[in-house]
MDTraj code that builds the backbone (N, CA, C; nanometers):
import mdtraj as md
import numpy as np

residues = "MET LEU GLU SER LEU GLN ARG THR TYR ARG ASP LEU LEU ILE SER TYR PHE SER ASP PRO ALA ALA SER ASN GLN ALA LEU GLU SER PHE VAL ASN THR ALA PHE PHE SER ASP LEU PRO ILE THR ARG THR VAL ASP ILE HIS VAL ASP GLN ILE ASP GLU PHE TRP LYS GLN LEU ARG LEU GLU GLY HIS LYS SER GLU PHE LEU GLN ASP TYR ARG LEU ALA LEU LEU ASP VAL MET ALA HIS LEU CYS GLU MET TYR ARG ARG SER ILE PRO PRO ASP ILE PRO LEU SER GLY LEU ALA SER GLY ARG HIS ARG ARG GLU ALA ASP LEU PRO ASP ALA PRO GLU VAL SER SER".split()
xyz = np.array([
    [0.1557, -0.1981, -1.1040],
    [0.2375, -0.0810, -1.1156],
    [0.3550, -0.0852, -1.0163],
    [0.3283, -0.1309, -0.8945],
    [0.4334, -0.1360, -0.7932],
    [0.5459, -0.2308, -0.8341],
    [0.5095, -0.3448, -0.8916],
    [0.6121, -0.4399, -0.9378],
    [0.6969, -0.3792, -1.0492],
    [0.6336, -0.3045, -1.1357],
    [0.7067, -0.2367, -1.2429],
    [0.8039, -0.1339, -1.1849],
    [0.7600, -0.0594, -1.0863],
    [0.8485, 0.0377, -1.0198],
    [0.9664, -0.0330, -0.9525],
    [0.9395, -0.1453, -0.8893],
    [1.0465, -0.2204, -0.8228],
    [1.1491, -0.2710, -0.9241],
    [1.1026, -0.3199, -1.0380],
    [1.1953, -0.3653, -1.1442],
    [1.2772, -0.2485, -1.1991],
    [1.2112, -0.1375, -1.2211],
    [1.2812, -0.0196, -1.2734],
    [1.3856, 0.0286, -1.1734],
    [1.3504, 0.0276, -1.0451],
    [1.4457, 0.0714, -0.9428],
    [1.5634, -0.0254, -0.9348],
    [1.5366, -0.1539, -0.9502],
    [1.6448, -0.2533, -0.9517],
    [1.7391, -0.2257, -1.0685],
    [1.6814, -0.1977, -1.1862],
    [1.7631, -0.1633, -1.3032],
    [1.8467, -0.0382, -1.2768],
    [1.7860, 0.0579, -1.2100],
    [1.8578, 0.1809, -1.1751],
    [1.9785, 0.1498, -1.0879],
    [1.9578, 0.0689, -0.9842],
    [2.0680, 0.0367, -0.8933],
    [2.1777, -0.0436, -0.9628],
    [2.1384, -0.1391, -1.0448],
    [2.2372, -0.2234, -1.1127],
    [2.3259, -0.1403, -1.2053],
    [2.2673, -0.0424, -1.2705],
    [2.3444, 0.0366, -1.3672],
    [2.3995, 0.1672, -1.3105],
    [2.3694, 0.1984, -1.1852],
    [2.3996, 0.3310, -1.1298],
    [2.5470, 0.3703, -1.1408],
    [2.6377, 0.2800, -1.1097],
    [2.7796, 0.3135, -1.1128],
    [2.8511, 0.2630, -1.2377],
    [2.7820, 0.1838, -1.3192],
    [2.8520, 0.1229, -1.4327],
    [2.8062, 0.1723, -1.5696],
    [2.6819, 0.2152, -1.5827],
    [2.6279, 0.2544, -1.7127],
    [2.5406, 0.3790, -1.6962],
    [2.6016, 0.4970, -1.7055],
    [2.5267, 0.6207, -1.6809],
    [2.4032, 0.6387, -1.7703],
    [2.4119, 0.5989, -1.8969],
    [2.2975, 0.6160, -1.9868],
    [2.1797, 0.5292, -1.9422],
    [2.2057, 0.4034, -1.9118],
    [2.0999, 0.3138, -1.8649],
    [2.0460, 0.3599, -1.7295],
    [2.1355, 0.4065, -1.6456],
    [2.0956, 0.4561, -1.5147],
    [2.0037, 0.5771, -1.5277],
    [2.0402, 0.6708, -1.6142],
    [1.9567, 0.7893, -1.6336],
    [1.8202, 0.7533, -1.6899],
    [1.8174, 0.6577, -1.7802],
    [1.6905, 0.6143, -1.8377],
    [1.6019, 0.5514, -1.7299],
    [1.6588, 0.4654, -1.6474],
    [1.5829, 0.4024, -1.5391],
    [1.5380, 0.5064, -1.4369],
    [1.6259, 0.6015, -1.4082],
    [1.5927, 0.7079, -1.3132],
    [1.4736, 0.7890, -1.3630],
    [1.4787, 0.8325, -1.4871],
    [1.3690, 0.9115, -1.5440],
    [1.2393, 0.8312, -1.5472],
    [1.2487, 0.7049, -1.5846],
    [1.1304, 0.6200, -1.5891],
    [1.0694, 0.6039, -1.4499],
    [1.1544, 0.5755, -1.3509],
    [1.1056, 0.5572, -1.2145],
    [1.0414, 0.6850, -1.1624],
    [1.1098, 0.7967, -1.1782],
    [1.0607, 0.9244, -1.1252],
    [0.9292, 0.9642, -1.1925],
    [0.9207, 0.9503, -1.3234],
    [0.7963, 0.9862, -1.3925],
    [0.6800, 0.8991, -1.3470],
    [0.7032, 0.7695, -1.3374],
    [0.5968, 0.6795, -1.2940],
    [0.5573, 0.7085, -1.1501],
    [0.6551, 0.7278, -1.0629],
    [0.6263, 0.7563, -0.9219],
    [0.5497, 0.8877, -0.9074],
    [0.5922, 0.9888, -0.9801],
    [0.5277, 1.1201, -0.9704],
    [0.3830, 1.1152, -1.0193],
    [0.3631, 1.0620, -1.1383],
    [0.2292, 1.0640, -1.1963],
    [0.1339, 0.9622, -1.1343],
    [0.1860, 0.8657, -1.0622],
    [0.0982, 0.7729, -0.9907],
    [0.0819, 0.8144, -0.8449],
    [0.1403, 0.9294, -0.8090],
    [0.1281, 0.9854, -0.6738],
    [0.1801, 0.8895, -0.5665],
    [0.2932, 0.8260, -0.5973],
    [0.3548, 0.7329, -0.5028],
    [0.4094, 0.8108, -0.3831],
    [0.3725, 0.7721, -0.2619],
    [0.4264, 0.8417, -0.1440],
    [0.5788, 0.8257, -0.1354],
    [0.6440, 0.9278, -0.0871],
    [0.7897, 0.9257, -0.0724],
    [0.8318, 0.8097, 0.0172],
    [0.7542, 0.7820, 0.1194],
    [0.7892, 0.6713, 0.2093],
    [0.7917, 0.5386, 0.1349],
    [0.7041, 0.5238, 0.0356],
    [0.7026, 0.3994, -0.0433],
    [0.8263, 0.3914, -0.1315],
    [0.8725, 0.5047, -0.1809],
    [0.9965, 0.5083, -0.2585],
    [1.1138, 0.4616, -0.1729],
    [1.1191, 0.5100, -0.0498],
    [1.2253, 0.4679, 0.0417],
    [1.2124, 0.3182, 0.0712],
    [1.0912, 0.2698, 0.0892],
    [1.0693, 0.1264, 0.1121],
    [1.1213, 0.0429, -0.0051],
    [1.0940, 0.0876, -0.1274],
    [1.1418, 0.0159, -0.2456],
    [1.2940, 0.0100, -0.2438],
    [1.3579, 0.1212, -0.2097],
    [1.5051, 0.1252, -0.2031],
    [1.5573, 0.0279, -0.0969],
    [1.5025, 0.0354, 0.0215],
    [1.5484, -0.0492, 0.1324],
    [1.5274, -0.1967, 0.0995],
    [1.4115, -0.2300, 0.0437],
    [1.3843, -0.3698, 0.0074],
    [1.4856, -0.4207, -0.0958],
    [1.5164, -0.3377, -0.1939],
    [1.6098, -0.3801, -0.2981],
    [1.7509, -0.3969, -0.2421],
    [1.7941, -0.3052, -0.1585],
    [1.9270, -0.3158, -0.0965],
    [1.9329, -0.4397, -0.0082],
    [1.8254, -0.4688, 0.0638],
    [1.8202, -0.5912, 0.1465],
    [1.8348, -0.7166, 0.0604],
    [1.7691, -0.7176, -0.0554],
    [1.7818, -0.8327, -0.1455],
    [1.9257, -0.8477, -0.1943],
    [1.9869, -0.7374, -0.2327],
    [2.1276, -0.7419, -0.2758],
    [2.2171, -0.7912, -0.1627],
    [2.1923, -0.7428, -0.0410],
    [2.2746, -0.7807, 0.0741],
    [2.2646, -0.9317, 0.0992],
    [2.1428, -0.9840, 0.0940],
    [2.1232, -1.1281, 0.1160],
    [2.1956, -1.2103, 0.0097],
    [2.1846, -1.1674, -0.1152],
    [2.2498, -1.2402, -0.2242],
    [2.4018, -1.2364, -0.2096],
    [2.4553, -1.1198, -0.1772],
    [2.6006, -1.1089, -0.1582],
    [2.6475, -1.1961, -0.0417],
    [2.5704, -1.1984, 0.0635],
    [2.6061, -1.2798, 0.1802],
    [2.6056, -1.4286, 0.1455],
    [2.5055, -1.4717, 0.0696],
    [2.4984, -1.6121, 0.0275],
    [2.6196, -1.6505, -0.0578],
    [2.6646, -1.5565, -0.1384],
    [2.7780, -1.5833, -0.2268],
    [2.9127, -1.5583, -0.1591],
    [2.9098, -1.5144, -0.0329],
    [3.0324, -1.4934, 0.0421],
    [3.1064, -1.3643, 0.0082],
    [3.0362, -1.2666, -0.0480],
    [3.0981, -1.1385, -0.0830],
    [3.0752, -1.0351, 0.0267],
    [3.1602, -0.9349, 0.0293],
    [3.1420, -0.8237, 0.1221],
    [3.0289, -0.7354, 0.0701],
    [2.9621, -0.6687, 0.1623],
    [2.8467, -0.5882, 0.1227],
    [2.8559, -0.4424, 0.1685],
    [2.9709, -0.4016, 0.2198],
    [2.9839, -0.2648, 0.2709],
    [2.9580, -0.1603, 0.1628],
    [2.9923, -0.1930, 0.0394],
    [2.9767, -0.0963, -0.0699],
    [2.8302, -0.0619, -0.0974],
    [2.7376, -0.1425, -0.0457],
    [2.5962, -0.1147, -0.0691],
    [2.5542, 0.0204, -0.0109],
    [2.6295, 0.0680, 0.0884],
    [2.6002, 0.1997, 0.1445],
    [2.6131, 0.3091, 0.0384],
    [2.6980, 0.2878, -0.0594],
    [2.7162, 0.3863, -0.1660],
    [2.5883, 0.4076, -0.2463],
    [2.5001, 0.3110, -0.2446],
    [2.3767, 0.3211, -0.3217],
    [2.2751, 0.4164, -0.2593],
    [2.3093, 0.4719, -0.1430],
    [2.2258, 0.5790, -0.0875],
    [2.2252, 0.6970, -0.1835],
    [2.3329, 0.7099, -0.2604],
    [2.3399, 0.8177, -0.3594],
    [2.2280, 0.8046, -0.4624],
    [2.1954, 0.6832, -0.4994],
    [2.0864, 0.6616, -0.5953],
    [1.9536, 0.7089, -0.5366],
    [1.9318, 0.6778, -0.4092],
    [1.8087, 0.7225, -0.3438],
    [1.8040, 0.8752, -0.3388],
    [1.9150, 0.9373, -0.3050],
    [1.9196, 1.0844, -0.3035],
    [1.8931, 1.1422, -0.4415],
    [1.9452, 1.0773, -0.5432],
    [1.9236, 1.1201, -0.6805],
    [1.7752, 1.1129, -0.7167],
    [1.7112, 1.0036, -0.6810],
    [1.5683, 0.9879, -0.7062],
    [1.4900, 1.0967, -0.6328],
    [1.5221, 1.1189, -0.5062],
    [1.4519, 1.2206, -0.4271],
    [1.4700, 1.3598, -0.4874],
    [1.5910, 1.3900, -0.5309],
    [1.6169, 1.5207, -0.5919],
    [1.5338, 1.5390, -0.7188],
    [1.5265, 1.4363, -0.8010],
    [1.4471, 1.4451, -0.9233],
    [1.2972, 1.4599, -0.8916],
    [1.2497, 1.3864, -0.7927],
    [1.1093, 1.3989, -0.7532],
    [1.0805, 1.5386, -0.6982],
    [1.1698, 1.5910, -0.6170],
    [1.1513, 1.7261, -0.5626],
    [1.1443, 1.8291, -0.6754],
    [1.2280, 1.8121, -0.7743],
    [1.2272, 1.9046, -0.8878],
    [1.0944, 1.8938, -0.9639],
    [1.0425, 1.7745, -0.9801],
    [0.9131, 1.7597, -1.0475],
    [0.8015, 1.8234, -0.9640],
    [0.8050, 1.8044, -0.8317],
    [0.7046, 1.8670, -0.7460],
    [0.7153, 2.0192, -0.7551],
    [0.8377, 2.0709, -0.7538],
    [0.8585, 2.2157, -0.7611],
    [0.8033, 2.2711, -0.8919],
    [0.8289, 2.2010, -0.9994],
    [0.7823, 2.2484, -1.1304],
    [0.6322, 2.2319, -1.1488],
    [0.5695, 2.1510, -1.0668],
    [0.4257, 2.1315, -1.0795],
    [0.3458, 2.2453, -1.0167],
    [0.4123, 2.3301, -0.9388],
    [0.3454, 2.4448, -0.8781],
    [0.3415, 2.5564, -0.9821],
    [0.2234, 2.6089, -1.0113],
    [0.2150, 2.7157, -1.1116],
    [0.3044, 2.8339, -1.0725],
    [0.3761, 2.8905, -1.1693],
    [0.4703, 2.9980, -1.1377],
    [0.4036, 3.1273, -1.0938],
    [0.2747, 3.1463, -1.1207],
    [0.2086, 3.2714, -1.0849],
    [0.1595, 3.2749, -0.9405],
    [0.1828, 3.1670, -0.8666],
    [0.1417, 3.1630, -0.7262],
    [0.2657, 3.1722, -0.6388],
    [0.2931, 3.2900, -0.5831],
    [0.4104, 3.3007, -0.4951],
    [0.3825, 3.2306, -0.3626],
    [0.4719, 3.1439, -0.3243],
    [0.4520, 3.0689, -0.2000],
    [0.4509, 3.1614, -0.0789],
    [0.5364, 3.2628, -0.0768],
    [0.5409, 3.3520, 0.0375],
    [0.4151, 3.4371, 0.0454],
    [0.3489, 3.4589, -0.0664],
    [0.2287, 3.5402, -0.0677],
    [0.1065, 3.4682, -0.0150],
    [0.1111, 3.3365, -0.0099],
    [-0.0059, 3.2626, 0.0367],
    [-0.0372, 3.2947, 0.1819],
    [0.0621, 3.2913, 0.2666],
    [0.0397, 3.3175, 0.4085],
    [0.0051, 3.4639, 0.4317],
    [0.0767, 3.5571, 0.3668],
    [0.0492, 3.6983, 0.3877],
    [-0.0844, 3.7373, 0.3270],
    [-0.1276, 3.6697, 0.2192],
    [-0.2572, 3.6964, 0.1594],
    [-0.3704, 3.6626, 0.2539],
    [-0.3517, 3.5606, 0.3315],
    [-0.4527, 3.5207, 0.4283],
    [-0.4684, 3.6302, 0.5329],
    [-0.3579, 3.6866, 0.5774],
    [-0.3641, 3.7917, 0.6784],
    [-0.4303, 3.9163, 0.6209],
    [-0.4015, 3.9472, 0.4941],
    [-0.4629, 4.0634, 0.4321],
    [-0.6131, 4.0455, 0.4235],
    [-0.6586, 3.9287, 0.3848],
    [-0.8015, 3.9059, 0.3733],
    [-0.8693, 3.9194, 0.5093],
    [-0.8056, 3.8697, 0.6138],
    [-0.8634, 3.8821, 0.7472],
    [-0.8682, 4.0279, 0.7887],
    [-0.7643, 4.1035, 0.7535],
    [-0.7603, 4.2449, 0.7895],
    [-0.8621, 4.3246, 0.7090],
    [-0.8958, 4.2825, 0.5883],
    [-0.9902, 4.3539, 0.5032],
    [-1.1354, 4.3312, 0.5442],
    [-1.1598, 4.2330, 0.6292],
    [-1.2958, 4.2059, 0.6718],
    [-1.3449, 4.3188, 0.7598],
    [-1.4686, 4.3611, 0.7415],
    [-1.5207, 4.4695, 0.8277],
    [-1.5360, 4.4181, 0.9705],
    [-1.5202, 4.5075, 1.0614],
    [-1.5384, 4.4713, 1.2029],
    [-1.6838, 4.4351, 1.2266],
    [-1.7051, 4.3376, 1.3106],
    [-1.8414, 4.2986, 1.3448],
    [-1.9019, 4.4054, 1.4332],
    [-2.0287, 4.4331, 1.4112],
    [-2.0931, 4.5362, 1.4972],
    [-2.0955, 4.4888, 1.6416],
    [-2.0768, 4.5853, 1.7290],
    [-2.0785, 4.5510, 1.8716],
    [-2.2223, 4.5313, 1.9157],
    [-2.2419, 4.4340, 1.9975],
    [-2.3763, 4.4062, 2.0494],
    [-2.3822, 4.4552, 2.1918],
    [-2.4789, 4.5431, 2.2191],
    [-2.4912, 4.5923, 2.3571],
    [-2.6011, 4.5154, 2.4276],
    [-2.5821, 4.4926, 2.5549],
    [-2.6821, 4.4145, 2.6264],
    [-2.7642, 4.4985, 2.7172],
])
top = md.Topology()
chain = top.add_chain()
for i, resn in enumerate(residues, 1):
    res = top.add_residue(resn, chain, resSeq=i)
    for name in ("N", "CA", "C"):
        top.add_atom(name, md.element.get_by_symbol(name[0]), res)
traj = md.Trajectory(xyz[None], top)
């Protein structure tokens, strides 16, 4: 599965600035696979860094400049934004996030006081 994600991410980077349709397809594929396989965000960043390092090495071997590779941080941000949206949508809408903390306080306040023990 990890190798498949790495290939998909490579496809995403290759098409990111040149072919929006292919890029979107690779982005959706990567995000869906990462989300449903519970891939840690740190591993997603590792995949990005490893791929950029490979591109940098290849460009250096061929004698090309590599400064433009910094622009591919946008692809990583795009992936993160899509993953965040999937995580947000995975939370059931009937559970208010702000109510979770205040609900805990209400339950503690609703508990009867413990009887005092006299010695």
